[in-house]
C-alpha positions in Angstrom: -215.4 -13.1 -70.4 -212.0 -14.9 -69.8 -210.7 -15.3 -66.4 -207.7 -13.2 -65.4 -205.4 -16.3 -65.3 -206.4 -17.2 -68.9 -205.6 -13.7 -70.1 -202.2 -13.8 -68.4 -201.3 -17.0 -70.0 -202.3 -15.7 -73.4 -200.0 -12.7 -72.9 -197.2 -14.8 -71.7 -197.4 -17.5 -74.4 -197.9 -15.4 -77.5 -196.0 -12.3 -76.7 -192.9 -13.0 -78.8 -194.1 -15.3 -81.6 -193.2 -14.0 -85.0 -195.4 -14.8 -88.0 -198.4 -15.8 -85.9 -198.8 -12.2 -84.7 -202.1 -10.7 -85.6 -201.8 -7.4 -87.3 -201.6 -4.2 -85.3 -204.8 -2.3 -85.1 -203.0 0.7 -86.7 -201.5 0.6 -90.1 -197.8 1.2 -90.7 -198.6 4.6 -92.3 -200.7 5.9 -89.4 -200.1 9.1 -87.5 -199.0 7.2 -84.4 -196.2 5.5 -86.3 -194.8 8.9 -87.2 -195.4 10.8 -84.0 -194.3 8.1 -81.6 -190.7 7.6 -83.0 -190.3 11.3 -83.4 -191.4 11.8 -79.8 -188.8 9.3 -78.7 -186.1 11.1 -80.6 -187.0 14.5 -79.2 -187.4 13.0 -75.7 -183.9 11.7 -75.8 -182.6 15.1 -77.0 -184.4 17.0 -74.2 -183.5 14.4 -71.5 -179.8 14.8 -72.2 -179.9 18.4 -73.4 -178.3 19.6 -70.2 -175.0 17.9 -71.3 -174.6 20.0 -74.4 -172.7 22.7 -72.5 -170.5 20.2 -70.6 -166.8 20.3 -70.7 -164.4 17.3 -70.6 -164.9 14.8 -67.8 -163.1 11.7 -66.7 -161.5 10.3 -69.9 -163.2 12.4 -72.5 -160.0 14.1 -73.5 -158.1 10.9 -74.3 -160.3 10.4 -77.4 -160.4 14.1 -78.3 -157.9 16.9 -77.6 -155.3 14.5 -76.2 -155.5 12.2 -79.1 -153.2 13.5 -81.8 -155.0 11.9 -84.7 -158.5 13.0 -83.6 -157.3 16.5 -82.9 -156.0 16.7 -86.5 -159.5 16.4 -87.9 -159.8 14.9 -91.4 -156.0 14.8 -91.7 -155.7 12.3 -88.9 -158.5 9.8 -90.1 -156.2 7.4 -92.0 -154.1 6.8 -88.8 -157.2 6.1 -86.8 -157.8 3.1 -89.0 -154.1 2.1 -89.1 -153.5 2.0 -85.3 -155.1 0.9 -82.1 -157.8 2.8 -80.2 -155.5 4.8 -77.9 -152.4 5.0 -80.0 -153.0 8.6 -80.7 -153.1 9.2 -76.9 -150.4 6.9 -75.4 -148.6 5.3 -78.4 -149.7 1.9 -77.2 -150.8 -0.2 -80.2 -152.5 -2.9 -78.3 -155.8 -4.0 -76.6 -158.5 -2.3 -78.7 -159.2 -1.5 -82.4 -162.1 0.9 -82.5 -161.6 3.4 -85.3 -165.3 4.2 -86.0 -166.1 6.1 -82.8 -162.8 8.0 -83.2 -163.6 8.6 -86.8 -166.9 10.4 -86.0 -165.1 12.7 -83.5 -162.4 13.5 -86.0 -165.0 14.5 -88.5 -166.6 16.7 -85.9 -163.2 18.3 -85.3 -162.6 18.7 -89.0 -165.9 20.6 -89.5 -166.4 22.5 -86.2 -163.0 22.4 -84.5 -162.1 20.8 -81.2 -165.0 21.6 -78.9 -166.5 19.3 -76.2 -169.9 20.8 -76.8 -169.9 19.4 -80.3 -168.9 15.9 -79.1 -171.5 16.0 -76.4 -174.3 17.0 -78.8 -173.5 14.3 -81.3 -173.2 11.7 -78.6 -176.8 12.5 -77.6 -177.8 12.7 -81.2 -176.6 9.1 -81.9 -178.3 8.0 -78.8 -181.6 9.6 -79.7 -181.3 8.0 -83.2 -180.6 4.5 -81.6 -183.7 4.9 -79.4 -185.8 5.8 -82.3 -184.6 2.7 -84.3 -185.4 0.7 -81.2 -189.0 1.8 -81.4 -189.2 0.7 -85.1 -187.7 -2.6 -84.1 -190.2 -3.1 -81.3 -193.1 -2.4 -83.7 -191.8 -5.2 -85.9 -191.4 -7.5 -82.9 -194.7 -6.8 -81.2 -197.1 -6.3 -84.2 -199.9 -7.9 -82.2 -199.9 -5.0 -79.7 -200.8 -1.4 -80.1 -197.9 1.0 -80.7 -198.2 2.4 -77.2 -196.6 -0.8 -75.8 -193.5 -0.2 -77.9 -193.5 3.4 -77.0 -193.6 2.6 -73.2 -190.7 0.2 -73.5 -188.6 2.6 -75.5 -189.3 5.6 -73.2 -188.3 3.5 -70.2 -185.2 2.5 -72.0 -184.3 6.0 -73.1 -184.8 7.4 -69.6 -183.0 4.7 -67.7 -180.5 6.5 -65.4 -177.9 3.8 -65.8 -177.3 5.1 -69.4 -176.0 8.4 -68.2 -172.3 7.3 -68.2 -172.5 6.2 -71.8 -174.4 9.2 -73.1 -173.0 12.1 -70.9 -169.4 10.9 -71.2 -168.6 11.0 -74.9 -165.6 8.8 -74.5 -168.3 6.1 -74.3 -169.5 6.8 -77.8 -168.4 3.4 -78.8 -171.2 2.0 -76.5 -173.8 4.4 -78.1 -172.7 3.6 -81.6 -172.8 -0.2 -80.9 -176.4 0.2 -79.7 -177.2 2.2 -82.9 -175.6 -0.5 -85.2 -177.4 -3.3 -83.3 -180.8 -1.7 -83.8 -180.0 -1.1 -87.5 -178.8 -4.7 -87.9 -181.9 -6.2 -86.4 -184.2 -4.0 -88.5 -182.6 -4.9 -91.8 -182.3 -8.5 -90.8 -186.1 -8.7 -90.3 -186.6 -7.0 -93.6 -184.4 -9.8 -95.1 -186.4 -12.6 -93.5 -189.6 -10.9 -94.6 -188.6 -10.2 -98.2 -185.6 -12.5 -98.9 -183.9 -9.5 -100.7 -180.2 -9.8 -100.4 -179.6 -6.1 -100.2 -181.0 -6.2 -96.7 -178.7 -9.0 -95.7 -175.8 -6.9 -97.1 -177.0 -4.0 -95.1 -177.0 -6.2 -92.0 -173.5 -7.4 -92.6 -172.4 -3.8 -93.0 -174.0 -2.8 -89.7 -172.3 -5.8 -88.0 -168.9 -4.9 -89.5 -169.2 -1.3 -88.4 -170.2 -2.4 -84.9 -167.1 -4.6 -84.6 -165.0 -1.6 -85.7 -166.7 0.4 -83.0 -166.2 -1.9 -80.1 -165.2 -5.6 -79.8 -168.2 -6.3 -77.6 -170.2 -6.5 -80.9 -168.9 -10.0 -81.3 -171.8 -11.0 -79.1 -174.2 -10.1 -81.9 -173.3 -13.4 -83.4 -175.3 -15.0 -80.6 -178.0 -12.3 -80.6 -178.9 -12.8 -84.2 -180.1 -16.5 -83.9 -181.6 -15.7 -80.5 -183.8 -12.9 -81.8 -184.7 -14.8 -85.0 -185.8 -17.8 -82.9 -187.9 -15.8 -80.5 -189.5 -13.4 -83.0 -189.9 -15.4 -86.2 -191.0 -18.8 -87.3 -187.7 -19.5 -89.0 -186.3 -22.9 -88.5 -182.9 -23.5 -87.0 -181.4 -24.6 -90.3 -182.4 -21.4 -91.9 -181.2 -19.3 -88.9 -177.8 -21.0 -89.1 -177.6 -20.3 -92.8 -178.3 -16.6 -92.2 -175.8 -16.5 -89.3 -172.9 -17.9 -91.3 -172.2 -14.8 -93.4 -171.9 -12.8 -90.1 -169.4 -15.3 -88.8 -167.4 -14.7 -92.0 -167.5 -10.9 -91.4 -166.3 -11.5 -87.8 -163.4 -13.6 -89.2 -162.4 -10.8 -91.6 -162.6 -8.3 -88.7 -160.4 -10.5 -86.6 -157.7 -10.7 -89.3 -157.8 -6.9 -89.7 -157.5 -6.4 -85.9 -154.7 -9.0 -85.7 -152.7 -7.3 -88.5 -153.2 -3.7 -87.1 -152.4 -4.3 -83.4 -149.0 -5.2 -82.0 -150.7 -7.0 -79.1 -154.4 -8.1 -79.5 -155.0 -8.1 -75.7 -153.8 -5.8 -72.9 -150.1 -4.9 -73.5 -149.8 -4.1 -69.8 -150.7 -6.2 -66.8 -154.1 -5.5 -65.3 -153.6 -3.9 -61.9 -155.7 -3.8 -58.8 -156.4 -0.1 -59.3 -157.9 -0.8 -62.8 -159.7 -4.0 -61.8 -160.2 -5.0 -58.2 -160.5 -8.7 -59.3 -156.7 -8.7 -59.8 -156.5 -8.8 -56.0 -158.3 -12.1 -55.8 -155.9 -14.8 -54.4 -157.7 -17.8 -55.8 -160.0 -18.6 -58.7 -162.8 -19.4 -56.3 -162.6 -15.9 -54.8 -162.4 -14.4 -58.2 -165.5 -16.3 -59.4 -167.4 -15.4 -56.2 -166.6 -11.7 -56.7 -167.6 -11.8 -60.3 -171.0 -13.2 -59.3 -171.3 -10.5 -56.7 -170.6 -7.9 -59.4 -173.1 -9.5 -61.8 -175.6 -9.2 -59.0 -174.7 -5.5 -58.6 -175.4 -5.0 -62.3 -178.8 -6.4 -62.0 -179.5 -4.2 -58.9 -178.4 -1.2 -60.9 -181.0 -2.0 -63.5 -183.7 -2.5 -60.9 -182.7 0.4 -58.7 -180.3 2.8 -60.4 -179.1 4.6 -57.2 -176.5 5.6 -56.3 -174.6 5.8 -59.6 -170.8 6.1 -59.8 -168.2 6.5 -62.5 -165.9 4.2 -60.5 -166.2 0.9 -58.7 -162.5 0.0 -58.5 -160.6 -1.3 -55.5 -161.8 -1.5 -52.8 -165.3 -0.3 -53.4 -166.4 -3.8 -54.1 -164.2 -6.0 -51.9 -163.1 -9.5 -52.9 -165.6 -12.0 -51.7 -165.6 -15.7 -51.1 -168.1 -18.4 -51.9 -169.2 -18.4 -48.3 -170.4 -14.8 -48.6 -174.2 -14.7 -48.1 -174.7 -12.2 -51.0 -172.6 -14.3 -53.3 -174.7 -17.4 -52.5 -177.9 -15.4 -53.0 -176.7 -14.1 -56.3 -175.6 -17.5 -57.6 -179.0 -19.0 -56.6 -180.8 -16.1 -58.3 -178.8 -16.5 -61.6 -179.3 -20.3 -61.4 -183.0 -19.9 -61.0 -183.1 -17.4 -63.9 -181.1 -19.8 -66.0 -183.4 -22.7 -65.3 -186.4 -20.6 -66.1 -184.8 -19.4 -69.3 -184.0 -22.9 -70.5 -187.4 -24.3 -69.4 -189.4 -21.6 -71.2 -187.1 -21.4 -74.2 -189.2 -23.5 -76.6 -192.3 -21.6 -75.5 -190.6 -18.4 -76.7 -191.3 -16.7 -73.4 -190.4 -13.0 -73.3 -188.7 -13.4 -69.9 -186.7 -16.3 -71.1 -185.5 -14.1 -74.0 -184.7 -11.3 -71.6 -182.5 -13.5 -69.4 -180.6 -15.0 -72.3 -180.2 -11.6 -74.0 -178.8 -10.1 -70.7 -176.3 -13.0 -70.2 -175.1 -12.9 -73.8 -174.5 -9.1 -73.9 -172.7 -9.2 -70.5 -170.3 -12.1 -71.4 -167.5 -10.0 -72.7 -167.5 -7.5 -69.9 -168.4 -9.8 -67.0 -164.7 -10.5 -66.1 -165.7 -14.2 -65.9 -163.4 -15.4 -68.7 -160.8 -12.7 -69.0 -160.1 -9.7 -66.9 -160.9 -6.3 -68.6 -159.8 -2.9 -67.6 -162.7 -2.2 -65.3 -164.3 -3.9 -62.2 -167.7 -2.7 -63.1 -168.9 -0.1 -65.6 -172.4 1.4 -65.8 -171.8 2.0 -69.5 -171.7 -1.8 -70.1 -175.4 -1.9 -69.2 -176.5 0.2 -72.2 -177.4 -2.8 -74.5 -178.2 -5.3 -71.7 -180.8 -2.9 -70.4 -182.8 -3.6 -73.5 -183.8 -7.0 -72.0 -184.6 -5.4 -68.6 -187.0 -2.8 -70.1 -188.8 -5.5 -72.1 -189.2 -7.8 -69.1 -190.2 -4.9 -66.9 -193.2 -4.0 -69.1 -194.4 -7.6 -69.5 -193.9 -8.3 -65.8 -195.9 -5.1 -65.0 -198.7 -6.5 -67.3 -198.7 -9.8 -65.5 -198.7 -8.3 -62.0 -201.6 -5.9 -62.8 -203.4 -8.5 -64.9 -203.4 -6.2 -67.9 -204.2 -7.3 -71.4 -201.6 -5.5 -73.5 -203.8 -5.6 -76.5 -206.2 -3.1 -74.8 -203.7 -0.6 -73.5 -204.3 3.0 -74.7 -203.0 6.4 -73.8 -206.4 7.8 -73.2 -207.3 5.3 -70.4 -205.2 5.5 -67.3 -204.9 2.1 -65.6 -202.7 0.6 -62.8 -200.4 -0.7 -65.5 -199.8 2.6 -67.2 -199.8 4.4 -63.8 -197.0 2.3 -62.4 -194.9 2.5 -65.5 -195.6 6.2 -65.8 -194.3 6.7 -62.3 -191.2 4.7 -63.0 -190.6 6.8 -66.2 -191.0 10.0 -64.2 -188.5 8.9 -61.6 -186.1 7.7 -64.3 -186.4 11.1 -66.0 -185.7 13.1 -62.9 -182.7 10.9 -61.9 -181.2 11.0 -65.4 -181.4 14.8 -65.7 -180.0 15.4 -62.2 -177.2 12.8 -62.8 -176.3 14.4 -66.1 -175.3 17.5 -64.1 -172.6 15.5 -62.3 -170.9 14.9 -65.6 -170.2 18.6 -66.2 -166.5 18.4 -65.5 -164.0 16.5 -63.4 -164.5 18.5 -60.3 -168.3 18.2 -60.3 -168.1 14.5 -61.2 -165.4 13.5 -58.7 -167.0 15.5 -55.8 -170.4 14.0 -56.5 -169.2 10.4 -56.8 -166.8 10.4 -53.8 -169.9 9.9 -51.7 -171.1 6.9 -53.7 -167.6 5.4 -54.0 -165.8 6.5 -50.8 -163.8 3.2 -50.6 -162.4 3.5 -54.1 -158.6 4.2 -54.1 -158.9 5.6 -57.7 -161.9 7.8 -56.9 -160.0 9.4 -53.9 -156.8 9.8 -56.0 -158.7 11.3 -58.9 -160.3 13.9 -56.7 -157.0 14.6 -55.0 -155.4 15.3 -58.4 -158.2 17.6 -59.3 -157.7 19.6 -56.1 -154.0 19.7 -56.9 -154.5 21.3 -60.2 -156.8 23.8 -58.6 -154.3 24.6 -56.0 -151.7 25.3 -58.6 -154.0 27.6 -60.5 -155.4 29.5 -57.5 -154.0 33.0 -57.1 -155.5 33.6 -53.7 -153.3 32.1 -51.0 -156.3 31.0 -48.9 -157.8 29.2 -51.8 -154.4 27.7 -52.6 -154.1 26.3 -49.1 -157.7 25.1 -49.0 -157.2 23.0 -52.2 -153.9 21.8 -50.9 -155.5 20.5 -47.7 -158.3 18.8 -49.6 -155.8 17.3 -52.1 -153.7 15.9 -49.3 -156.7 14.4 -47.5 -157.8 12.6 -50.6 -154.4 11.2 -51.4 -154.0 10.0 -47.8 -157.4 8.3 -48.0 -156.5 6.7 -51.4 -153.2 5.3 -50.0 -155.0 4.1 -46.8 -157.3 2.1 -49.1 -154.4 0.8 -51.3 -150.9 1.8 -50.2 -149.5 0.6 -53.6 -151.4 3.1 -55.7 -148.6 4.6 -57.7 -150.8 7.3 -59.2 -151.7 8.6 -55.7 -148.0 8.3 -54.6 -146.7 10.3 -57.5 -149.3 13.0 -57.3 -149.1 13.3 -53.6 -145.3 13.6 -54.0 -145.8 16.4 -56.5 -148.2 18.1 -54.2 -145.5 18.1 -51.5 -142.9 19.4 -53.9 -145.2 22.3 -54.7 -145.5 22.9 -51.0 -141.8 22.9 -50.4 -141.8 19.7 -48.4 -139.0 18.0 -50.3 -138.1 15.2 -47.8 -141.8 14.1 -47.7 -142.0 14.2 -51.5 -138.8 12.2 -51.8 -140.2 9.4 -49.5 -143.4 9.2 -51.5 -141.5 9.0 -54.8 -139.2 6.3 -53.4 -142.2 4.2 -52.5 -143.5 4.6 -56.1 -140.1 3.8 -57.4 -139.9 0.5 -55.5 -143.4 -0.4 -57.0 -142.5 0.6 -60.5 -138.8 1.1 -61.2 -139.4 2.1 -64.8 -141.9 4.9 -64.2 -140.4 7.9 -66.1 -142.2 10.5 -64.1 -141.0 9.0 -60.8 -137.4 8.7 -62.1 -137.4 12.2 -63.4 -138.7 13.7 -60.1 -136.4 11.6 -57.9 -133.4 12.8 -59.9 -134.6 16.4 -59.7 -134.9 16.2 -56.0 -131.5 14.5 -55.7 -129.9 17.3 -57.8 -131.7 19.9 -55.7 -130.3 18.3 -52.5 -126.8 17.9 -54.2 -127.1 14.1 -53.9 -125.4 13.5 -57.3 -124.8 9.8 -56.8 -128.5 9.2 -56.4 -129.3 11.5 -59.3 -127.0 9.6 -61.6 -128.7 6.3 -60.7 -132.1 7.6 -61.5 -131.1 9.4 -64.7 -129.1 6.5 -66.0 -132.3 4.4 -65.7 -134.1 7.1 -67.6 -131.5 6.9 -70.4 -132.0 3.2 -70.7 -135.8 3.8 -71.3 -135.2 6.8 -73.6 -131.8 6.4 -75.2 -132.6 8.9 -77.9 -133.4 11.8 -75.6 -130.6 14.3 -76.3 -131.7 16.7 -73.6 -131.7 13.9 -71.0 -128.2 12.6 -72.0 -126.9 16.2 -71.8 -128.4 16.8 -68.4 -126.9 13.5 -67.2 -123.5 14.8 -68.4 -123.9 18.0 -66.4 -124.7 15.9 -63.3 -121.5 13.8 -63.9 -119.5 17.0 -64.1 -121.0 18.4 -60.9 -120.0 15.0 -59.3 -116.4 15.5 -60.5 -116.7 12.7 -63.1 -115.5 14.7 -66.1 -114.8 11.8 -68.4 -118.3 10.6 -68.0 -119.6 14.1 -68.4 -117.8 14.4 -71.8 -119.0 10.9 -72.8 -122.7 11.8 -72.3 -122.4 15.2 -73.8 -121.0 13.5 -76.9 -123.8 11.0 -76.8 -126.2 13.8 -76.8 -124.6 15.4 -79.8 -124.7 12.1 -81.7 -128.5 12.1 -81.2 -129.0 15.8 -82.0 -126.0 17.6 -83.5 -127.9 20.9 -83.6 -128.5 21.2 -79.9 -126.7 24.4 -78.8 -127.0 23.7 -75.1 -125.0 20.5 -75.4 -122.1 22.4 -77.2 -122.1 24.9 -74.3 -121.9 22.1 -71.8 -119.0 20.4 -73.6 -117.1 23.7 -74.0 -117.6 24.3 -70.2 -116.2 20.9 -69.3 -113.1 21.3 -71.5 -112.6 24.9 -70.3 -112.7 23.8 -66.7 -110.1 21.0 -67.5 -107.9 23.6 -69.1 -108.3 21.9 -72.5 -108.5 25.0 -74.7 -108.0 23.1 -78.0 -111.1 20.9 -77.5 -113.1 23.8 -76.1 -112.2 25.9 -79.2 -113.1 22.9 -81.5 -116.6 22.6 -80.1 -117.0 26.3 -80.2 -116.3 26.2 -83.9 -118.7 23.2 -84.3 -121.4 25.2 -82.5 -121.0 28.1 -84.9 -121.2 25.8 -87.9 -124.3 24.0 -86.7 -126.0 27.3 -85.8 -125.9 28.5 -89.4 
């Protein structure tokens, strides 16, 4: 009988080698290989089944009912491929080109109509399918172990609570589909290395191309392909490079398409502190230190996924320096992990693979090289958590001195007991966390406790209370929501006084409450921060008109006309303000500008007729009366 140490070394040294695997004790056509993947699929559906009845939450609606192309169903599909990811929502053709995830939602709208329940169902369906493919992939990777090992890994992955944002929030379908395409890519790639049949390589290239069209993060697959082939096959580096080259060519084709479609291939707008707290870093050293702190937070979320939050923006994770103790500890931990990964690379150690896999899949979203539109996002951990779940099972085997070849469902051991308990905790946490994603109110109220220092979280909850205050018919309820909304906006602005979103909505809240001077002060602060914000300019001009401060109204409305020179209604309204201010020549000028934009606008004719009538110019008044009649026909 071998000593425990010998057994552990055997597990460690042979766990990921490819062609030297001994055959699984169960044949590919056995009952286990049918029931296990089916159970994974059903488990995922049940686990997230309580999201099927959910409404829109967070940014779900920007990829569905507020996206004009998706809401058109089949009719809007061509434009999804012709424009950027959010063009159908905000008409900004920049930053992202992700037509595939929007395509799936447009198809759903085309068949079933716009319904969040449909989108939620298919988000879970795609996730369940990806988890099932993950099981098949693991059976290929770990042929020397019984199928129960692959099942344990996949169940832990499926139930990991950090996935709830990606699955329960269907705006993150791009993350789920990326996972699905990665699993499909790896499966057919192994079929290609086993059979050398080119149709499998073609299928792999198709999966990779679809993944790129789903989310740019798929570019990291170019590094994952050689990594997986090195660790799980006996293919030499020359052969691995030869197989990888076609994928590089596909990436180049995708880059050309993306470049030709988008007006700006990066963010068209400056990253703000509200979007990404790292924008507040005053030096590259502080930025690097905070990035490392955030990376450590990612690892902690994998190890202990509680509490969870949809938002980690300013100032939930404050800017740190290199002298910060947690930063130093995180850097040392990553350095130790890197040394271990490099040292055990040639031995094809599973933990070496896991560390490298995690780093590769986090590269794009780490904020290390370029700032993205998020400080930290739990959805970004969907694919990296593959590495964690692999390492977790093998680490548990090492700690409990378990020979993975002998693990069975029938025999309860310390190894299966520990992982079973973790799985149970994951399951309970995921199901309860799903409930938080029901709608905005439920989510924002739940997460304000986990992200109390986030200016955006406070402002988002404040806006939700604002809408509820508007909708409330009972005066007591209206006042209660008003008080809650005001408290949230004040907290948001205390955290970050330059949060224009909070300033604008707080200002609108005060308008609704009849507190015009307070509202005006809030809008003026927002105006000084962003002089081109149309909502701010519009409300400032409305307040100025209400207070008969026409000089101020003219200033704000003139700025609006420079932003929207083709807005006939705005030009005519500015003409009315000039008239009220006694500036009749300007009033006539802007009414005529309005007609040049829209000759059929009856209200503009009425305004012109009114100006000329007041001036006693009956001839011009009669002329525009005739023009009005002609254009009304």
